[in-house]
Every structure is written in structure tokens, then in C-alpha cells.
C-alpha positions as CSV (number, residue, x, y, z in Angstrom):
1,M,27.3,4.7,-11.7
2,T,26.8,1.3,-10.1
3,E,24.1,0.7,-7.5
4,P,25.1,0.5,-3.9
5,T,25.5,-3.0,-2.3
6,L,24.5,-4.1,1.2
7,T,25.6,-7.2,3.1
8,I,23.1,-8.3,5.7
9,T,22.8,-11.3,8.0
10,L,19.4,-13.0,8.0
11,P,17.8,-15.5,10.2
12,L,18.0,-18.9,8.6
13,A,14.2,-19.2,8.3
14,V,14.0,-15.8,6.5
15,Y,16.9,-16.8,4.1
16,D,15.2,-20.1,3.3
17,H,11.9,-18.4,2.6
18,L,13.7,-15.9,0.4
19,R,15.6,-18.6,-1.4
20,R,12.4,-20.6,-2.2
21,R,10.7,-17.4,-3.4
22,A,13.6,-16.6,-5.6
23,Y,13.5,-20.1,-7.1
24,R,9.7,-19.8,-7.8
25,H,10.2,-16.5,-9.6
26,Q,13.4,-17.7,-11.3
27,R,15.6,-15.0,-9.8
28,R,18.7,-14.9,-7.8
29,P,18.2,-14.6,-4.0
30,E,20.0,-11.3,-4.1
31,D,17.5,-10.0,-6.7
32,E,14.5,-11.3,-4.8
33,A,15.9,-9.6,-1.6
34,A,16.3,-6.3,-3.4
35,L,12.8,-6.5,-4.8
36,A,11.4,-7.3,-1.3
37,L,13.3,-4.5,0.3
38,T,12.3,-2.0,-2.3
39,A,8.7,-3.0,-1.9
40,A,8.9,-2.7,1.9
41,V,10.9,0.5,2.1
42,G,9.9,2.2,-1.1
43,A,12.2,4.2,-3.2
44,D,10.2,7.4,-3.3
45,D,8.0,8.8,-0.5
46,S,6.3,11.4,-2.6
47,L,2.7,11.0,-3.6
48,P,1.7,10.5,-7.2
49,D,0.6,13.7,-8.9
50,D,-3.0,12.5,-9.4
51,L,-3.3,11.7,-5.7
52,V,-1.9,15.1,-4.8
53,A,-4.5,16.7,-7.1
54,A,-7.3,14.7,-5.5
55,I,-6.1,15.7,-2.0
56,N,-6.1,19.4,-3.1
57,A,-9.5,19.0,-4.6
58,L,-10.8,17.9,-1.2
59,A,-10.2,21.4,0.1
60,T,-12.9,22.7,-2.3
61,L,-15.6,20.5,-0.9
62,D,-18.2,21.5,1.6
63,D,-18.5,19.6,5.0
64,A,-21.3,17.3,3.7
65,A,-19.2,16.1,0.9
66,L,-16.2,15.7,3.2
67,Q,-18.3,13.7,5.5
68,R,-19.1,11.3,2.7
69,V,-15.5,11.0,1.7
70,S,-14.5,10.4,5.3
71,Q,-16.8,7.3,5.3
72,T,-15.6,5.8,2.0
73,Q,-14.3,2.2,2.0
74,P,-12.3,0.1,-0.4
75,T,-14.7,-2.1,-2.4
76,V,-15.6,-5.5,-1.0
77,E,-14.4,-7.1,-4.2
78,D,-11.0,-5.5,-3.9
79,G,-10.8,-6.5,-0.2
80,V,-11.6,-10.2,-0.9
81,L,-9.2,-10.4,-3.8
82,L,-6.5,-8.6,-1.8
83,D,-6.9,-11.0,1.1
84,A,-6.8,-14.0,-1.3
85,L,-3.6,-12.8,-2.9
86,V,-1.9,-12.1,0.4
87,D,-2.8,-15.6,1.5
88,K,-1.6,-17.1,-1.7
89,R,1.7,-15.2,-1.4
90,R,2.2,-16.5,2.1
91,R,1.3,-20.1,1.1
92,Q,2.9,-20.6,-2.3
93,G,4.1,-17.3,-3.7
94,L,2.7,-15.2,-6.5
95,T,3.3,-15.1,-10.2
96,P,4.5,-11.8,-11.7
97,D,1.0,-11.1,-12.9
98,D,-0.4,-11.8,-9.4
99,E,2.3,-9.5,-7.9
100,R,1.2,-6.7,-10.3
101,L,-2.5,-7.2,-9.4
102,L,-1.6,-7.2,-5.7
103,A,0.3,-3.9,-6.1
104,T,-2.6,-2.4,-7.9
105,L,-5.1,-3.5,-5.2
106,I,-2.8,-2.2,-2.5
107,D,-2.5,1.1,-4.3
108,R,-6.2,1.5,-4.7
109,H,-6.7,0.7,-1.0
110,D,-4.1,3.1,0.1
111,R,-5.6,5.9,-2.1
112,V,-9.0,5.4,-0.5
113,M,-7.4,5.5,3.0
114,V,-5.3,8.6,2.3
115,L,-8.3,10.5,0.9
116,R,-10.4,9.4,3.8
117,A,-7.8,10.5,6.4
118,E,-7.4,13.9,4.6
119,A,-11.2,14.4,4.6
120,V,-11.2,13.8,8.4
121,A,-8.3,16.3,8.8
122,L,-10.2,18.9,6.8
123,L,-13.4,18.4,8.8
124,N,-11.4,18.8,12.0
125,A,-9.9,22.0,10.7
126,H,-13.5,23.2,10.0
127,G,-14.4,22.6,13.6
128,V,-16.4,19.5,13.1
129,D,-16.2,16.9,15.9
130,V,-14.3,14.0,14.2
131,R,-13.2,12.0,17.2
132,E,-15.2,8.9,16.1
133,R,-14.1,9.2,12.5
134,A,-10.5,9.9,13.5
135,A,-10.5,6.6,15.4
136,R,-11.6,4.7,12.2
137,A,-9.6,6.8,9.6
């Protein structure tokens, strides 16, 4: 079965950026656009099994442990590197290795935030006042 195709009209500035990015990565603009759309939209909305297991494990924690999880943050090192890679992507584009590292950093950041939000939701379900944490989660 062949993959579906899509014809879209892009603003000239977006097309030029996509064309330059494709050239840097030695891909066709169509392939670069498909990768960008896949990354932006995602092909699968389900969570990885290990993250689902971690979320389920949160339900076994007491409120003190959930409070600690609700306050977790991505590491400073990850944040600095993530910001640098995003800036580099914007300025000059990333190598395939940089793209993989960026995806790893984004995944780690998202995992922390998902677990943190779930901990806040569980605390709320336990009757704990989480208004302040909910605003930050």
C-alpha cells in the first residue's frame, strides 16, 4: 500500500526555509516537509509503555511523595542544551545527530512534565489544595 499524498500551498517564506533546510540535510523538500509535519503532528498519540507504568506507579505513592514529584523540574543541563539546540535549529539547522539529541531532550522534558501534572492531579483527587501547583504544572 502506498502512503497518502497531500498537496498544500505554503507562504513563500515557509517554503524557502523548508527548501534551505532540505538542502542542508540533503533531502528533497517533500521529504523534509513530511518529517516536519510528522514531528509536529505526531503519528501516535499513545504514551510509551514505560511512561504509562510510571504514571500508574504514582497512584501507589503517599501524598508526601506526590508533593515531591509535583515539584520536579527538568535538569538545568538539559534545559541549557535544549535551548542551545533550538536556537541552533532556528539559526542554521541541525545535523541528524543534533536532531536525535534534541528529540531525546524534548522527550525527557515532556516525561518530567507529564509525571508532574499527574502527581498534581492525584493530589487534587486526594483533597489536597493544589491551586498553586496546578498553575505551575
